C-alpha angles and dihedrals in degrees: 000000000000116000091225130074143167128228117248127179116230127191114231095254089054095058122105135178113278098040116123121228116239096196141035110258120213130198120235089264091056097254117136114257098178134352128231109271096034114143104229122239130183089263091053091052091047089051093052090048091049090057091049096242109176094207145325138219116255132196112243111196117215093235093053088221126123117352110016125026134242111263094231091052090053092051091052090052091054095247128115118000104224095202090063101032106043107108099179138006093200115123126228138191108265096232096060133074110271103220144004107240123227089251091055091048090052090048092053091048095050091042093054093049095047092050089054090048092052090049089056090047094050092044089058089050092050096046103032104021086233129129113214097214094183091056090043094055091049086055090051089053091052092048090050088054092050093050094049085092088072120208089348088073090071091068091049090053090059093053098040113110112248130199122213091272093105096167094058096044092046093050092052091045093052089050090053094045093045091055091049094048092046092050092048092051092053088214100117134070118226092262090050090050089058090052088048091056091046091052091049092053092048100037094105099034089112089068088073086079093053115096110257093231088059098039094052099031115147110230132014123336118235120237095268093047092048091051090050093051092047090060093067095097091053091045090055092047091055091046092054091060087079092058119063089183090076108086119232091242089059092048092051092044091054093043093051104035091110094046118103134211091245093053095250097119135086161292095013101010091230117168145203117341091005088074116081117243090239089056091051091054093044091053091059094043092047095051094046095051095039091054096046098043131091110244142156094252124048131009126287109238133191122267086249093063092044090050090052091051094051091047092050091048090050091053091048093052100253096112128039112247087213088075104022101049099059090044094050092047094051092042091056090052095048093051092059108101094026123121118244139186119228127212091257090062097254123130126215144153122264102232102167135016124175118178096175115099111332105019116236125188116179120194122190117207130205092261090060095254116140119204131184099221090195085073091051109079095197099044125087138152113257104170143022107228104184 
């Protein structure tokens, strides 16, 4: 098969098994139906039809062999008419996503603007010790819009361009993730979901009082510096006392987001039911984004490693399975079809991942080879590409 392809738009009735999607397709509620690179089956096509998709973009390989068909062959068979349907004649590497959908472009635009808005909000807090609640609630509205895509938004977070302003990106990401985790758990009413998002956005606001040289120190913190950083939830809690607009549930969620169900957290080492449900959700969202984000301190890891950590912490009693289990399950499903980089430098597509019983993780490479990396002691996923 040729490594190059063009992007051609097909109407639903023109699709057939074996074609390869050239874009990620989302449902009306924002959830991912199929990812770019998926090899279509009859069930996939039925699913697209069920959701009333008018058409999708498909990868047409130059050779016309394997996945994708030669344009002239299609015309002879009375299917797509390339002259009308070809969207782009650009060529792409076969192991990367073909296009950025309109929904993804919109996500990136809103995301960039809301990060800037939060930076303005936090700058006012730092300089004037004032919380602009009107601006803050507009940020909450934007985060709710971003997280309407459901679990599919997590993949977009990994591919969104980030500046060096880690605190602002992380705060927005935790707000998005908290809303997703809360929705998946089914434990929160709509008004509580809004408070959950607000708490996610504000969970690290106490770090504005931590000296920058400590907060962004490269390398390990000494004992005094670690103690200083671990006071940020309490600092935030005290700050909120000046603002009656911040609900008590949000204050408690921020105060306790580093507490754990087994009492091993900080700053108060509270456990179990003494920790607010919002705090339990924030803890999971915070760990997931902190592990998978680029930052000055600590290593960025793949979503797969973060997922393993959260699952291990759930088994050990740190996180509540009520909130972690639905999130982990949906996250596994949404990662299938994505392209990943392995520690040997190769890139492939995750085509199957079973975490029940004997774990199986199948990666398909551009030469068609499929490998279960769980049977390869030296191979592991280190990065989500697209």
